[in-house]
Structure formats: structure tokens, C-alpha cells
C-alpha positions as CSV (number, residue, x, y, z in Angstrom):
1,X,0.0,0.0,0.0
2,X,1.4,3.4,-1.0
3,X,1.2,6.0,1.8
4,X,0.1,9.6,1.3
5,X,3.3,11.1,-0.1
6,X,3.9,14.8,0.5
7,X,4.3,16.9,-2.7
8,X,7.9,17.9,-3.1
9,X,10.4,18.0,-5.9
10,X,13.0,16.0,-4.0
11,X,13.0,13.5,-1.1
12,X,16.1,12.6,1.0
13,X,16.9,9.0,1.7
14,X,15.7,9.2,5.3
15,X,12.3,10.4,4.1
16,X,12.1,7.6,1.4
17,X,13.0,5.0,4.1
18,X,10.2,6.3,6.3
19,X,7.7,6.3,3.5
20,X,8.7,2.9,2.1
21,X,9.6,1.0,5.2
22,X,13.0,0.1,3.6
23,X,16.5,0.4,5.0
24,X,19.0,2.8,3.3
25,X,21.2,-0.1,2.2
26,X,18.3,-1.7,0.4
27,X,17.6,1.5,-1.5
28,X,21.3,1.9,-2.4
29,X,21.4,-1.7,-3.6
30,X,18.2,-1.3,-5.7
31,X,19.8,1.8,-7.3
32,X,22.5,-0.4,-8.7
33,X,20.1,-3.1,-9.8
34,X,17.1,-1.2,-11.3
35,X,17.6,1.6,-13.8
36,X,14.2,3.1,-12.9
37,X,15.7,4.4,-9.6
38,X,18.2,7.2,-10.3
39,X,18.3,9.8,-7.6
40,X,20.1,13.0,-8.2
41,X,23.0,14.0,-5.9
42,X,23.1,17.2,-4.0
43,X,26.3,19.2,-3.8
44,X,27.0,17.5,-0.5
45,X,26.5,14.1,-2.2
46,X,23.1,13.3,-0.6
47,X,20.7,11.3,-2.6
48,X,17.7,13.3,-3.8
49,X,14.8,11.1,-5.0
50,X,12.0,12.3,-7.2
51,X,8.3,11.2,-7.2
52,X,9.1,9.1,-10.2
53,X,11.9,7.3,-8.1
54,X,9.3,6.7,-5.3
55,X,6.8,5.2,-7.7
56,X,9.5,2.9,-9.0
57,X,10.6,1.9,-5.5
58,X,7.0,1.1,-4.5
59,X,6.5,-1.0,-7.6
60,X,9.8,-2.9,-7.1
61,X,8.9,-3.4,-3.4
62,X,5.6,-4.9,-4.4
63,X,7.1,-7.2,-7.0
64,X,9.8,-8.4,-4.6
65,X,8.0,-8.6,-1.3
66,X,4.4,-9.2,-2.2
67,X,4.6,-11.1,-5.5
68,X,7.8,-12.9,-4.5
69,X,9.7,-12.1,-7.7
70,X,13.5,-12.5,-7.7
71,X,15.6,-9.5,-8.6
72,X,16.1,-10.8,-12.1
73,X,12.4,-11.6,-12.4
74,X,11.4,-8.1,-11.4
75,X,13.9,-6.6,-13.9
76,X,12.4,-8.7,-16.7
77,X,8.9,-7.8,-15.7
78,X,9.7,-4.1,-15.6
79,X,11.5,-4.3,-19.0
80,X,8.5,-6.0,-20.5
81,X,6.2,-3.3,-19.1
82,X,8.5,-0.6,-20.5
83,X,8.5,-2.3,-23.9
84,X,4.7,-2.5,-23.8
85,X,4.4,1.2,-23.0
86,X,6.8,2.1,-25.8
87,X,4.8,0.1,-28.3
88,X,1.5,1.7,-27.1
89,X,3.1,5.1,-27.4
90,X,4.2,4.4,-31.0
91,X,0.7,3.1,-31.9
92,X,-0.9,6.2,-30.5
93,X,1.5,8.4,-32.6
94,X,0.4,6.5,-35.7
95,X,-3.2,7.0,-34.8
96,X,-2.6,10.7,-34.3
97,X,-0.9,10.9,-37.7
98,X,-3.9,9.1,-39.4
99,X,-6.3,11.5,-37.6
100,X,-4.3,14.5,-38.7
101,X,-4.4,13.3,-42.3
102,X,-8.2,13.0,-42.0
103,X,-8.5,16.6,-40.8
104,X,-6.7,17.9,-43.9
105,X,-9.1,16.2,-46.4
């Protein structure tokens, strides 16, 4: 279950740990394993997570902890989903092109 997340541009690792119930070393490990988690670094070297990072973390947590995926299984699942979204996006672009042509006639 995803908690009510305060609206911010960035979240520090301590806040992310509190929101997700994960330990910092787990988050750092997942950053290495999953390309969907890419926090920026502050000038002091602190990790700054975005809302997008948080969404990815909650998805990965659900896959690993609730659905019992392995790390590799979760990576494959996420890549499949990413591929599916790219295909849908391309198909929507084609539909828009067809509709644009229809408006010109």
C-alpha cells in the first residue's frame, strides 16, 4: 500500500526510508540493480529522490515482497512493461498521424 506522499520536488533518503519502510542499504542496492531508480545527488553528495523514483521503489517493493519475484524476475517484468508502454506510445502516434491526415481532407 502506497502511503500519502507529501508533494515535493525531492525527497532525501531518510524520508524515502520512512515512506517505504525500507532500509537505506536496500535502496542503495536497488539503485545499482534497477535503472528506474536514479536519484540525483546534492552538492553534498546526498541522494535526492523524485516522485518518479518513489513510484519505481514502491513498484519494485511490491514485486519483490508481495509477489515474491526474484531481482532478475522483477527486472524482466519491468523491462516487459517498459517495452509495452513504448509500443503503445508508438501506436498512439500512428493513430494521431492518421487522424491529422483525415482533418486535412
